[in-house]
Residue frames relative to the residue before (quaternion, step in Angstrom):
aa qw qx qy qz dx dy dz
M 1.0000 0.0000 0.0000 0.0000 0.00 0.00 0.00
L 0.2705 -0.7634 0.5689 0.1429 3.57 -0.97 0.87
L 0.2410 -0.7662 0.5821 0.1268 3.55 -1.05 0.82
P 0.5122 -0.5989 0.4993 0.3600 3.58 -1.10 0.58
F 0.6511 -0.5451 0.3588 0.3876 3.60 -1.13 0.70
E 0.6833 0.5109 -0.3068 0.4218 3.62 0.87 -0.87
Q 0.6822 0.4706 -0.2927 0.4769 3.63 1.21 -0.32
R 0.5407 0.6320 -0.4019 0.3830 3.60 1.24 -0.12
V 0.4251 -0.6851 0.5315 0.2596 3.52 -1.12 0.71
T 0.5207 -0.6083 0.4913 0.3428 3.55 -1.23 0.43
L 0.1995 -0.7922 0.5710 0.0813 3.56 -0.82 1.07
P 0.6167 -0.5219 0.4142 0.4193 3.58 -1.20 0.37
A 0.6679 -0.5466 0.3390 0.3743 3.59 -1.18 0.63
D 0.7306 0.4278 -0.2531 0.4681 3.62 1.01 -0.68
S 0.4612 0.6818 -0.4459 0.3515 3.61 1.24 0.23
I 0.3761 -0.6949 0.5657 0.2360 3.54 -1.20 0.63
R 0.1155 -0.8087 0.5759 0.0307 3.53 -0.89 0.96
I 0.4908 -0.6684 0.4810 0.2846 3.54 -1.03 0.83
D 0.5739 0.5988 -0.4050 0.3847 3.64 1.10 -0.34
L 0.4059 0.6767 -0.4921 0.3676 3.59 1.22 0.46
I 0.5396 0.6161 -0.4025 0.4089 3.59 1.22 -0.46
G 0.7777 0.2849 -0.2519 0.5006 3.54 -0.83 1.10
C 0.5126 0.6383 -0.4278 0.3832 3.59 1.24 -0.16
A 0.4302 -0.6537 0.5560 0.2800 3.56 -1.16 0.69
V 0.2189 -0.7702 0.5890 0.1092 3.56 -0.99 0.89
F 0.1034 -0.7931 0.6001 0.0110 3.55 -0.77 1.14
E 0.2917 -0.7525 0.5679 0.1616 3.57 -0.94 0.94
N 0.3698 -0.7115 0.5579 0.2137 3.55 -0.82 1.05
P 0.5717 -0.5834 0.4296 0.3850 3.61 -1.08 0.59
A 0.5884 -0.6064 0.4100 0.3435 3.57 -1.13 0.73
F 0.7827 -0.0161 0.0087 0.6222 3.56 1.10 -0.65
V 0.3358 -0.7141 0.5777 0.2086 3.53 -1.17 0.60
P 0.4271 -0.7179 0.4761 0.2747 3.61 -0.64 1.05
V 0.5403 -0.6280 0.4563 0.3248 3.55 -1.12 0.74
V 0.7825 0.1535 -0.0707 0.5993 3.57 1.02 -0.84
S 0.0073 -0.7872 0.6166 -0.0058 3.55 -0.90 0.89
S 0.6291 -0.5749 0.3746 0.3653 3.54 -1.24 0.43
S 0.7956 0.0212 -0.0115 0.6053 3.58 1.17 -0.48
P 0.6353 -0.5342 0.3784 0.4096 3.61 -1.19 0.31
C 0.7292 0.3816 -0.2168 0.5251 3.59 1.21 -0.43
S 0.1297 0.8340 -0.5250 0.1095 3.59 1.05 0.71
L 0.4838 -0.6723 0.4798 0.2894 3.60 -0.98 0.86
A 0.5509 0.6137 -0.3952 0.4046 3.59 1.19 -0.42
E 0.7069 0.4443 -0.2527 0.4889 3.59 1.16 -0.52
A 0.5762 0.6188 -0.3683 0.3864 3.60 1.24 -0.26
P 0.4806 -0.6442 0.5028 0.3182 3.61 -1.00 0.74
S 0.2702 -0.7557 0.5728 0.1664 3.59 -1.11 0.66
L 0.5354 -0.6306 0.4578 0.3257 3.57 -1.07 0.79
L 0.2303 -0.7793 0.5736 0.1036 3.55 -0.75 1.10
G 0.7158 -0.3656 0.2785 0.5258 3.59 0.88 -0.93
T 0.5239 -0.6171 0.4949 0.3160 3.54 -1.32 -0.46
V 0.4824 -0.6530 0.4994 0.3023 3.58 -1.02 0.82
R 0.2094 -0.7913 0.5685 0.0826 3.54 -0.71 1.17
D 0.7876 -0.0968 0.0974 0.6007 3.58 1.09 -0.70
V 0.2807 -0.7102 0.6114 0.2074 3.56 -1.36 0.18
Q 0.2146 -0.7701 0.5908 0.1094 3.57 -0.80 1.08
F 0.1509 -0.7887 0.5927 0.0626 3.56 -0.74 1.10
P 0.4800 -0.6399 0.4995 0.3328 3.60 -1.00 0.72
G 0.3723 -0.7354 0.5249 0.2122 3.55 -1.11 0.68
E 0.7513 -0.3651 0.2829 0.4714 3.53 -1.29 -0.25
E 0.7146 0.4506 -0.2495 0.4733 3.58 1.04 -0.79
I 0.7567 0.2788 -0.1592 0.5695 3.60 1.17 -0.54
S 0.1641 -0.7787 0.5973 0.0997 3.55 -0.73 1.04
G 0.3723 0.7295 -0.5279 0.2247 3.54 -1.22 0.36
T 0.6607 -0.4969 0.4038 0.3917 3.48 -1.39 -0.18
P 0.5040 -0.6176 0.4907 0.3518 3.62 -0.98 0.69
L 0.2639 -0.7667 0.5702 0.1316 3.56 -1.17 0.64
L 0.3245 -0.6993 0.6010 0.2108 3.55 -1.09 0.79
E 0.2357 -0.7250 0.6264 0.1626 3.58 -0.89 0.94
V 0.0459 -0.8213 0.5680 -0.0265 3.57 -0.38 1.27
E 0.2715 -0.7488 0.5877 0.1420 3.55 -0.77 1.09
T 0.0391 -0.7995 0.5989 -0.0222 3.57 -0.66 1.18
S 0.6669 -0.4804 0.3689 0.4339 3.58 -1.27 0.05
H 0.7067 0.4151 -0.2476 0.5167 3.61 1.28 -0.30
G 0.7085 -0.4036 0.2551 0.5197 3.60 1.24 0.25
E 0.7192 -0.4472 0.3281 0.4185 3.53 -1.34 -0.17
V 0.0708 -0.7468 0.6596 0.0470 3.53 -1.16 0.76
L 0.2513 -0.7479 0.5971 0.1452 3.57 -0.94 0.94
I 0.0684 -0.8062 0.5874 -0.0150 3.55 -0.67 1.16
P 0.4273 -0.6993 0.5043 0.2721 3.61 -0.70 1.03
L 0.3602 -0.7131 0.5643 0.2080 3.54 -0.97 0.92
A 0.2800 0.7607 -0.5133 0.2819 3.53 0.51 1.32
V 0.6302 -0.5766 0.3767 0.3585 3.57 -1.11 0.75
D 0.7102 0.4612 -0.2800 0.4523 3.61 0.90 -0.83
I 0.6822 0.4323 -0.2869 0.5152 3.63 1.23 -0.23
C 0.7380 0.3137 -0.1923 0.5656 3.60 0.85 -0.94
A 0.2127 -0.8430 0.4866 0.0857 3.54 0.14 1.37
K 0.8017 -0.0147 0.0422 0.5960 3.59 1.01 -0.78
I 0.0560 -0.7696 0.6360 0.0108 3.55 -0.93 0.97
D 0.0035 0.7894 -0.6109 0.0608 3.55 -0.65 1.19
T 0.2059 -0.8247 0.5162 0.1048 3.58 0.03 1.31
A 0.6060 0.5548 -0.3620 0.4404 3.61 1.08 -0.60
A 0.7244 0.3892 -0.2259 0.5223 3.59 1.04 -0.78
R 0.3636 -0.7487 0.4709 0.2925 3.60 1.36 -0.14
R 0.5555 0.6056 -0.3586 0.4428 3.59 1.04 0.88
I 0.0620 -0.7560 0.6512 0.0233 3.54 -1.14 0.83
D 0.1706 -0.7615 0.6187 0.0903 3.59 -0.86 1.01
V 0.0842 -0.8233 0.5612 0.0018 3.58 -0.79 1.05
N 0.2280 -0.6945 0.6632 0.1609 3.51 -1.35 0.52
L 0.1615 -0.8357 0.5196 0.0737 3.58 -0.07 1.29
P 0.4698 -0.6394 0.5219 0.3133 3.56 -1.02 0.79
E 0.6342 -0.5443 0.3854 0.3912 3.57 -1.13 0.63
G 0.8106 0.2753 -0.2236 0.4660 3.56 -0.93 0.97
L 0.5402 0.6462 -0.4137 0.3455 3.63 1.11 -0.45
R 0.6449 0.5403 -0.3246 0.4322 3.59 0.93 -0.86
D 0.7504 0.4261 -0.2096 0.4598 3.58 1.01 -0.80
L 0.3774 0.7671 -0.4668 0.2263 3.64 1.20 -0.01
N 0.7688 0.3744 -0.1970 0.4796 3.61 0.93 -0.82
R 0.5267 0.6257 -0.4203 0.3930 3.60 1.23 -0.01
E 0.3958 -0.7179 0.5243 0.2303 3.55 -1.12 0.73
C-alpha cells in the first residue's frame, strides 16, 4: 500500500525509503580538475545517468546492501545503496547523486 507524502512519518537519516523510486540519478565526475575555464565548468557538473525503477532489498536468506535498479539509455544498472556510492539523496528534489566505482556503469553493456 502506498501512502501520500503528507501521511508519511519522519524517519531517521540512515533509513531506507521506498520513495527513491522515480528519483533521477546523477553521476558525479570521476575527478574534479584542479584548473577549469570557469567556476561553472561542465567538467565538474554531474551527468544524468537514469531513473530509479525499483529498490531490491536483501531477504532473510540473502544478506547484503539494497540495490537501486536504475533504468539508463543503455539498459539497467544495479547500484548499491551504500553511503560511499550514493553521495547525496534528496527525496524532496527526487534526486540521487552517485560516485560510481570504476566499471560499474559498463557491467550490462555488451
